[in-house]
Rosetta silent file (secondary structure, phi, psi, omega in degrees, C-alpha in Angstrom):
SEQUENCE: MQIFVGLGNPGGKYAGNRHNIGFMAVDRIAEDHGFGPWRARFQGEVSEGRLGSEKVLLLKPGTFMNLSGQAVGEAMRFFKLEPGDVTVFHDELDLAPGKCRVKLGGGHAGHNGLRSIHQHIGEAYRRVRLGIGHPGRKDLVAPYVLHDFAKADAEWLDDLLRGLSDGAPALAGGDQNGFQNAVARRMAPARSPNPAKPETAGSPAPAPEAEPETDTRSALQKLADKFR
SCORE:     score description
SCORE:     0.000 S_00000001
   1 L     0.000  148.940  177.306  -63.778   -9.159   42.876 S_00000001
   2 E  -129.753  159.530  174.840  -66.698   -7.546   41.086 S_00000001
   3 E  -118.824  123.489  172.137  -69.446   -8.708   38.761 S_00000001
   4 E  -103.606  116.550 -176.568  -70.422   -6.625   35.735 S_00000001
   5 E  -105.212  130.206  171.489  -73.800   -7.850   34.460 S_00000001
   6 E  -105.032  130.010 -179.953  -75.150   -7.060   31.010 S_00000001
   7 L   -96.271  144.559  179.039  -78.903   -7.473   30.598 S_00000001
   8 L   177.647 -176.882  175.339  -80.565   -8.806   27.484 S_00000001
   9 L  -108.556  136.387 -178.592  -82.425  -11.730   26.004 S_00000001
  10 L   -74.272  153.183  176.531  -80.450  -14.776   24.792 S_00000001
  11 L   110.229  144.968 -176.176  -80.575  -15.912   21.177 S_00000001
  12 H   -59.080  -33.779 -175.353  -79.615  -14.527   17.807 S_00000001
  13 H   -71.097  -15.368  179.194  -82.996  -13.015   16.994 S_00000001
  14 H  -101.290   -5.763 -167.915  -82.711  -10.657   19.979 S_00000001
  15 L   -55.339  -37.890 -177.070  -79.041   -9.719   19.520 S_00000001
  16 L   -96.197    7.069 -178.220  -79.653   -6.311   17.936 S_00000001
  17 E   -67.070  151.911  173.816  -82.628   -5.329   20.093 S_00000001
  18 H   -59.445  -35.040 -179.212  -82.665   -2.131   22.129 S_00000001
  19 H   -64.770  -15.472 -174.872  -83.378   -4.330   25.162 S_00000001
  20 H  -101.131   15.349 -178.622  -79.987   -6.028   24.610 S_00000001
  21 H   -63.400  -25.812  175.921  -77.756   -2.986   24.950 S_00000001
  22 H   -65.610  -41.782  174.651  -76.494   -4.412   28.262 S_00000001
  23 H   -59.742  -44.436 -178.455  -75.191   -7.511   26.457 S_00000001
  24 H   -60.111  -38.746 -178.249  -73.559   -5.227   23.884 S_00000001
  25 H   -63.603  -49.674 -177.358  -71.828   -3.253   26.632 S_00000001
  26 H   -72.547  -28.854  174.183  -70.162   -6.216   28.348 S_00000001
  27 H   -61.177  -44.746 -179.366  -69.263   -7.763   24.981 S_00000001
  28 H   -65.813  -40.321  178.311  -67.358   -4.585   24.074 S_00000001
  29 H   -61.858  -45.279 -179.805  -65.610   -4.490   27.454 S_00000001
  30 H   -60.253  -42.830 -177.431  -64.547   -8.138   27.091 S_00000001
  31 H   -67.881  -45.514 -174.247  -63.215   -7.539   23.585 S_00000001
  32 H   -74.861  -26.599 -173.681  -61.328   -4.326   24.311 S_00000001
  33 L  -109.901   17.159  171.959  -59.756   -5.407   27.610 S_00000001
  34 L    65.014   36.734  177.659  -58.582   -8.893   26.694 S_00000001
  35 L   -70.375  162.826  179.661  -60.983  -10.910   28.837 S_00000001
  36 L   -69.866  172.143 -179.234  -61.059  -14.689   28.604 S_00000001
  37 L   -64.612  150.501  175.963  -63.432  -16.604   26.312 S_00000001
  38 L   -70.249  137.914  178.263  -67.112  -16.704   27.154 S_00000001
  39 E  -143.392  155.442 -176.315  -68.186  -19.962   28.795 S_00000001
  40 E   -73.954  126.985  177.473  -71.391  -21.359   30.225 S_00000001
  41 E  -169.818  151.680  176.778  -71.810  -20.830   33.970 S_00000001
  42 L    53.799   44.050  179.227  -74.362  -19.532   36.507 S_00000001
  43 L    57.746   35.010  179.569  -77.309  -20.020   34.122 S_00000001
  44 E  -169.789 -152.511  176.844  -75.612  -17.760   31.629 S_00000001
  45 E  -122.737  140.395  179.902  -72.277  -16.907   30.033 S_00000001
  46 E  -129.912  154.422  174.601  -69.265  -15.520   31.854 S_00000001
  47 E  -142.185  134.667 -175.504  -65.900  -14.051   30.904 S_00000001
  48 E  -112.750  146.529  178.540  -63.142  -13.269   33.409 S_00000001
  49 E  -176.239 -163.062 -179.987  -60.445  -10.636   33.334 S_00000001
  50 E  -128.337  143.782  171.735  -59.088   -7.476   34.933 S_00000001
  51 E  -121.937  105.903 -171.140  -59.994   -3.826   34.723 S_00000001
  52 L    65.019 -127.422  179.729  -57.082   -1.904   36.153 S_00000001
  53 L   -93.708    0.215 -174.735  -56.202   -3.651   39.404 S_00000001
  54 E   -95.966  132.284  172.482  -59.700   -5.124   39.852 S_00000001
  55 E   -81.191  131.173 -174.142  -60.631   -8.689   38.982 S_00000001
  56 E  -132.499  136.188  172.157  -63.990   -8.637   37.212 S_00000001
  57 E  -103.560  120.338  173.085  -66.458  -11.317   36.134 S_00000001
  58 E   -89.148  134.403 -175.786  -68.608  -10.318   33.149 S_00000001
  59 E  -132.513  128.809  171.496  -71.985  -12.048   33.189 S_00000001
  60 E  -117.470  105.792 -179.544  -74.719  -12.346   30.561 S_00000001
  61 E   -55.847  137.768 -179.273  -77.733  -14.180   32.052 S_00000001
  62 L   -92.555   -4.268  174.515  -78.886  -17.019   29.816 S_00000001
  63 L   -81.572  173.001  172.850  -82.468  -16.842   31.041 S_00000001
  64 L   -74.850  166.288 -170.432  -84.906  -14.401   29.494 S_00000001
  65 H   -49.449  -44.025 -173.309  -84.935  -10.860   30.830 S_00000001
  66 H   -73.832    0.948  176.118  -87.605  -11.387   33.480 S_00000001
  67 H  -122.227   16.269 -174.870  -85.526  -14.129   35.145 S_00000001
  68 H   -56.747  -31.525 -176.409  -82.134  -12.358   35.048 S_00000001
  69 H   -62.920  -24.394 -179.903  -81.875  -12.294   38.836 S_00000001
  70 H   -61.448  -49.022 -178.838  -81.408  -16.051   39.024 S_00000001
  71 H   -66.948  -42.488 -178.335  -78.007  -15.913   37.302 S_00000001
  72 H   -63.588  -46.350 -179.946  -76.917  -12.772   39.159 S_00000001
  73 H   -62.740  -40.989 -179.144  -77.858  -14.189   42.560 S_00000001
  74 H   -64.327  -44.291 -179.949  -76.145  -17.500   41.885 S_00000001
  75 H   -65.897  -42.830 -178.551  -72.878  -15.851   40.813 S_00000001
  76 H   -62.480  -43.591 -179.233  -72.917  -13.400   43.733 S_00000001
  77 H   -68.611  -37.887 -179.115  -73.448  -16.129   46.309 S_00000001
  78 H   -59.758  -43.195 -177.818  -70.796  -18.399   44.772 S_00000001
  79 L   -90.585    4.856  178.821  -68.106  -15.736   45.128 S_00000001
  80 L    55.573   47.444 -179.352  -69.469  -14.605   48.528 S_00000001
  81 L  -101.108  168.115  176.684  -69.961  -11.058   47.303 S_00000001
  82 L  -104.625  160.105  178.064  -72.303   -8.298   48.406 S_00000001
  83 H   -53.967  -31.700  179.186  -74.871   -6.480   46.226 S_00000001
  84 H   -66.370  -12.960  177.179  -72.512   -3.476   46.214 S_00000001
  85 H   -88.999    0.975 -175.939  -70.009   -5.586   44.248 S_00000001
  86 E  -109.034  131.811  174.617  -72.504   -5.958   41.387 S_00000001
  87 E  -122.585  129.014 -176.431  -72.897   -3.484   38.508 S_00000001
  88 E  -114.343  124.805  175.709  -75.738   -3.948   36.021 S_00000001
  89 E   -97.013  123.776 -176.408  -75.717   -2.424   32.512 S_00000001
  90 E  -148.830  161.349  176.915  -79.257   -2.029   31.159 S_00000001
  91 E   -72.586  146.867 -177.663  -81.460   -0.128   28.729 S_00000001
  92 E  -134.459  112.889 -179.896  -83.246    2.953   30.080 S_00000001
  93 L   -67.466  -30.620 -173.178  -86.424    4.324   28.479 S_00000001
  94 L   -85.597    7.527  174.171  -86.361    7.512   30.537 S_00000001
  95 L  -117.765  143.828  178.164  -83.030    8.703   29.129 S_00000001
  96 L   -62.249  151.544  179.215  -82.489   10.133   25.649 S_00000001
  97 L   -52.720  129.461  178.177  -80.647    7.843   23.211 S_00000001
  98 L    92.346  -12.714  177.995  -76.937    7.783   23.969 S_00000001
  99 L   -76.095  150.636 -179.735  -77.186    9.224   27.478 S_00000001
 100 E  -138.552  131.070  178.668  -75.522    7.315   30.310 S_00000001
 101 E  -136.702  145.467  177.599  -76.094    7.655   34.033 S_00000001
 102 E  -107.471  136.507 -177.242  -74.800    5.689   37.037 S_00000001
 103 E  -140.228  142.161  175.819  -77.107    4.988   39.963 S_00000001
 104 E  -114.143  122.286  178.506  -76.754    3.085   43.228 S_00000001
 105 L    71.820 -171.298 -179.525  -79.870    1.473   44.674 S_00000001
 106 L    99.189 -176.983 -177.025  -83.443    2.649   44.157 S_00000001
 107 L   -77.822  177.077 -178.696  -86.442    1.165   42.424 S_00000001
 108 L   -98.590   -7.919  176.375  -86.618   -0.874   39.222 S_00000001
 109 L    53.278   30.572  176.366  -89.009    1.529   37.391 S_00000001
 110 L    83.539    0.872  179.102  -90.841   -1.396   35.818 S_00000001
 111 L   -74.346  121.474 -174.147  -87.775   -2.865   34.102 S_00000001
 112 H   -62.850  -36.053  179.114  -88.313   -6.632   34.140 S_00000001
 113 H   -67.041  -44.084  178.590  -84.617   -7.468   34.405 S_00000001
 114 H   -67.609  -38.109  178.288  -84.080   -5.140   37.350 S_00000001
 115 H   -58.032  -43.133  179.437  -87.275   -6.350   39.018 S_00000001
 116 H   -65.917  -40.803  179.106  -85.924   -9.914   38.918 S_00000001
 117 H   -65.475  -40.548  175.328  -82.532   -8.840   40.300 S_00000001
 118 H   -53.745  -43.827 -176.505  -84.284   -6.974   43.104 S_00000001
 119 H   -65.107  -29.117 -174.162  -86.064  -10.196   44.038 S_00000001
 120 H   -99.106  -30.069 -177.557  -82.811  -12.177   44.244 S_00000001
 121 H  -131.302    1.388 -176.654  -80.220   -9.774   45.706 S_00000001
 122 L    88.383 -168.679 -173.868  -82.138   -6.690   46.842 S_00000001
 123 L  -107.034   -2.812 -172.039  -81.754   -3.177   45.477 S_00000001
 124 L   -84.903   45.594  175.979  -78.335   -2.108   46.820 S_00000001
 125 L  -116.559  165.255 -177.291  -76.430   -2.747   43.585 S_00000001
 126 E   -92.999  140.120  178.432  -75.067   -0.268   41.050 S_00000001
 127 E  -120.901  141.339  169.455  -76.764    0.311   37.716 S_00000001
 128 E  -108.573  106.539 -174.148  -75.389    1.852   34.522 S_00000001
 129 E   -88.115  120.407 -174.519  -78.472    3.244   32.810 S_00000001
 130 E  -110.854  110.730 -173.636  -78.094    3.380   29.024 S_00000001
 131 E   -66.085  131.723  174.390  -80.568    5.666   27.294 S_00000001
 132 L  -123.485    0.041 -178.324  -82.571    4.313   24.375 S_00000001
 133 L    79.361  170.446 -178.067  -85.367    6.903   24.392 S_00000001
 134 L  -120.676  140.717 -179.108  -89.100    6.323   24.781 S_00000001
 135 L   -71.350  -11.424  176.792  -91.579    5.536   21.977 S_00000001
 136 L   107.146  -28.678  178.865  -94.051    8.048   23.426 S_00000001
 137 L  -133.299  143.573 -176.261  -96.857    5.726   24.513 S_00000001
 138 H   -60.523  -36.961 -177.220  -96.891    2.986   27.132 S_00000001
 139 H   -71.022  -11.210  179.537  -98.542    0.487   24.801 S_00000001
 140 H   -96.657   -5.468 -173.979  -95.641    0.864   22.344 S_00000001
 141 H   -61.368  -49.847 -175.990  -92.903    0.108   24.873 S_00000001
 142 H   -58.802  -52.145  178.102  -92.756   -3.688   24.445 S_00000001
 143 H   -63.999  -29.305 -179.324  -92.437   -3.691   20.638 S_00000001
 144 H   -67.628  -49.300 -177.217  -90.020   -0.769   20.845 S_00000001
 145 H   -72.464  -24.035  179.773  -87.518   -2.404   23.218 S_00000001
 146 L   -94.925   18.239  176.682  -87.805   -5.744   21.397 S_00000001
 147 L  -111.600  149.306  179.571  -87.004   -4.129   18.058 S_00000001
 148 E   -65.369  153.497  171.782  -83.500   -3.701   16.652 S_00000001
 149 L   -58.377  144.555  177.663  -81.764   -0.347   16.797 S_00000001
 150 L   -73.184  159.001  178.404  -82.378    1.682   13.664 S_00000001
 151 H   -58.875  -33.702 -179.493  -79.555    2.211   11.168 S_00000001
 152 H   -65.929  -17.468 -179.259  -79.547    5.882   12.139 S_00000001
 153 H   -85.366  -10.905 -169.185  -78.592    4.835   15.697 S_00000001
 154 H   -58.219  -41.490 -174.675  -75.430    3.012   14.635 S_00000001
 155 H   -67.994  -50.995 -178.645  -73.007    5.929   15.045 S_00000001
 156 H   -67.480  -33.494 -179.833  -74.049    7.080   18.534 S_00000001
 157 H   -64.432  -43.634  178.692  -74.447    3.478   19.700 S_00000001
 158 H   -64.786  -41.123  177.553  -70.891    2.615   18.695 S_00000001
 159 H   -61.927  -41.857  179.818  -69.568    5.775   20.361 S_00000001
 160 H   -62.999  -46.609 -178.858  -71.479    4.936   23.541 S_00000001
 161 H   -63.790  -38.523  176.660  -70.164    1.365   23.682 S_00000001
 162 H   -63.721  -41.093  178.876  -66.606    2.582   23.113 S_00000001
 163 H   -64.280  -41.169  177.676  -67.033    5.115   25.892 S_00000001
 164 H   -60.495  -41.727  179.174  -68.338    2.476   28.294 S_00000001
 165 H   -67.900  -42.943  177.973  -65.302    0.338   27.513 S_00000001
 166 H   -57.244  -41.487 -174.596  -62.892    3.267   27.874 S_00000001
 167 H   -88.350   -5.230 -175.318  -64.340    4.085   31.281 S_00000001
 168 H   -56.716  -42.031  178.120  -64.723    0.529   32.576 S_00000001
 169 H   -61.942  -37.599  177.788  -61.426    0.516   34.558 S_00000001
 170 H   -65.493  -41.300  179.307  -62.445    3.747   36.298 S_00000001
 171 H   -62.018  -44.874  178.884  -65.872    2.292   37.099 S_00000001
 172 H   -63.775  -31.248 -179.435  -64.314   -0.853   38.559 S_00000001
 173 L   -85.654    3.158  177.597  -61.964    1.324   40.619 S_00000001
 174 L    86.041    7.827 -179.650  -64.845    3.328   42.087 S_00000001
 175 L   -94.368   84.473 -176.799  -64.151    6.481   40.066 S_00000001
 176 H   -64.805  -40.098  179.678  -67.655    7.298   38.841 S_00000001
 177 H   -64.516  -40.093  177.187  -66.670   10.739   37.544 S_00000001
 178 H   -62.382  -39.708  177.613  -63.792    9.259   35.567 S_00000001
 179 H   -63.051  -50.024 -178.617  -66.165    6.741   34.041 S_00000001
 180 H   -62.076  -37.320  179.085  -68.728    9.386   33.082 S_00000001
 181 H   -65.964  -37.612  178.431  -65.993   11.588   31.606 S_00000001
 182 H   -63.321  -41.204  177.597  -64.733    8.733   29.444 S_00000001
 183 H   -65.555  -44.225 -178.306  -68.221    8.209   28.049 S_00000001
 184 H   -61.181  -37.786  179.734  -68.681   11.944   27.510 S_00000001
 185 H   -63.723  -35.422  177.773  -65.426   12.201   25.542 S_00000001
 186 H   -73.851  -37.182 -176.784  -66.645    9.568   23.107 S_00000001
 187 H   -77.638  -28.257  179.627  -70.096   11.067   22.768 S_00000001
 188 L  -140.185   74.265 -175.466  -68.825   14.653   22.325 S_00000001
 189 L   -61.148  148.658  179.620  -65.150   14.501   21.282 S_00000001
 190 L   -61.007  136.678 -179.177  -63.056   17.628   21.742 S_00000001
 191 L   -93.339  145.551  176.577  -63.045   19.768   18.646 S_00000001
 192 L   -72.260  155.935  179.600  -59.890   21.175   17.103 S_00000001
 193 L   -55.916  144.275 -179.224  -59.557   24.960   17.059 S_00000001
 194 L   -66.274  134.371  175.288  -61.539   26.603   14.292 S_00000001
 195 L   -68.262  166.898  178.392  -59.430   27.491   11.238 S_00000001
 196 L   -56.266  133.091 -176.486  -59.358   31.097   10.069 S_00000001
 197 L   -72.519  133.746  175.440  -62.786   31.945    8.765 S_00000001
 198 L   -68.936  158.857  178.701  -62.974   32.571    5.013 S_00000001
 199 L   -62.887  134.796  178.543  -64.380   35.882    3.872 S_00000001
 200 L   -73.735  136.680  179.398  -68.132   35.811    3.847 S_00000001
 201 L   -55.629  132.813  177.614  -69.656   36.232    0.432 S_00000001
 202 L    92.152  -12.992  179.320  -70.787   39.793   -0.038 S_00000001
 203 L   -77.313  139.976 -179.431  -68.563   41.205    2.711 S_00000001
 204 L   -67.004  136.454  177.514  -66.416   44.132    1.567 S_00000001
 205 L   -73.176  146.842  179.286  -62.779   43.231    1.110 S_00000001
 206 L   -60.609  138.963 -177.991  -60.361   45.230    3.222 S_00000001
 207 L   -67.891  136.827  178.621  -59.129   48.301    1.391 S_00000001
 208 L   -68.443  147.025  178.532  -55.543   48.004    0.154 S_00000001
 209 L   -65.972  137.339 -179.554  -53.042   50.260    1.818 S_00000001
 210 L   -71.592  135.223  177.869  -52.329   53.404   -0.234 S_00000001
 211 L   -74.544  141.762  179.487  -48.858   53.539   -1.684 S_00000001
 212 L   -63.017  139.699 -178.888  -46.839   56.595   -0.626 S_00000001
 213 L   -71.302  145.741  178.302  -46.794   59.344   -3.261 S_00000001
 214 L   -80.322  130.490  179.830  -43.504   59.965   -5.068 S_00000001
 215 L   -81.223  113.141 -176.610  -41.954   63.372   -4.283 S_00000001
 216 L   -99.740    6.159 -179.252  -41.261   65.024   -7.665 S_00000001
 217 L   -70.845  150.043  175.990  -39.922   68.338   -6.291 S_00000001
 218 L   -77.516  165.184  179.839  -36.433   69.461   -7.236 S_00000001
 219 H   -60.224  -36.449 -179.352  -33.785   69.909   -4.563 S_00000001
 220 H   -67.644  -40.141  179.053  -34.115   73.683   -4.876 S_00000001
 221 H   -65.611  -39.806  179.188  -37.918   73.540   -4.392 S_00000001
 222 H   -61.369  -41.297  179.682  -37.512   71.330   -1.294 S_00000001
 223 H   -67.036  -41.082  179.694  -35.093   73.836    0.233 S_00000001
 224 H   -65.325  -36.447 -177.768  -37.373   76.765   -0.570 S_00000001
 225 H   -66.571  -28.198 -178.628  -40.392   74.962    0.932 S_00000001
 226 H   -64.786  -26.712 -175.101  -38.605   74.589    4.278 S_00000001
 227 L  -102.070    8.720  177.145  -38.598   78.382    4.758 S_00000001
 228 L   -84.583    0.000    0.000  -42.236   79.021    3.791 S_00000001
């Protein structure tokens, strides 16, 4: 069994925040893969189902971001799992919007949700880092992550969430490359072959083929010409 954790802040007023992209990710996975209804458990909400052959518990901590580790630790201990069985989906300031990277272990880089998880289960868990971009100055970070995605972000955000859902079975099965490829296909779909290019304005049109000239010589002239 595995636990897929989405990070965010509970409550309707935070639902569209950049900081809540982890919640959005597990919501999309639950919807697309026929998981059970969300129910209260482990100081949060859980939904159970399967991704490929793997049984997976989706978890959205019901505490605020800086206490997320409480719910994660409680669920992990209940099922007697190891940190390596836990995957956390979270917002990442250091990645451009729409980028996705998978990482195992390492520091929390100041992310309050990851810092809390570190405190409760250590650092040896897998993270799916979801790029939201950086506002440019450290003092702008808090209002930036606690603000809703802009309307201009809607298209790439939907593509990213679809890609995460497409690749979720591969991720659960340990196929990191398959997961990343699924996300990449959504973010940069294959293009159909280019149609024949129209003539560029101002370009000379190809010259028409010259029609063969009609031979107007008489039969006698043709015979005489052969011996000249």
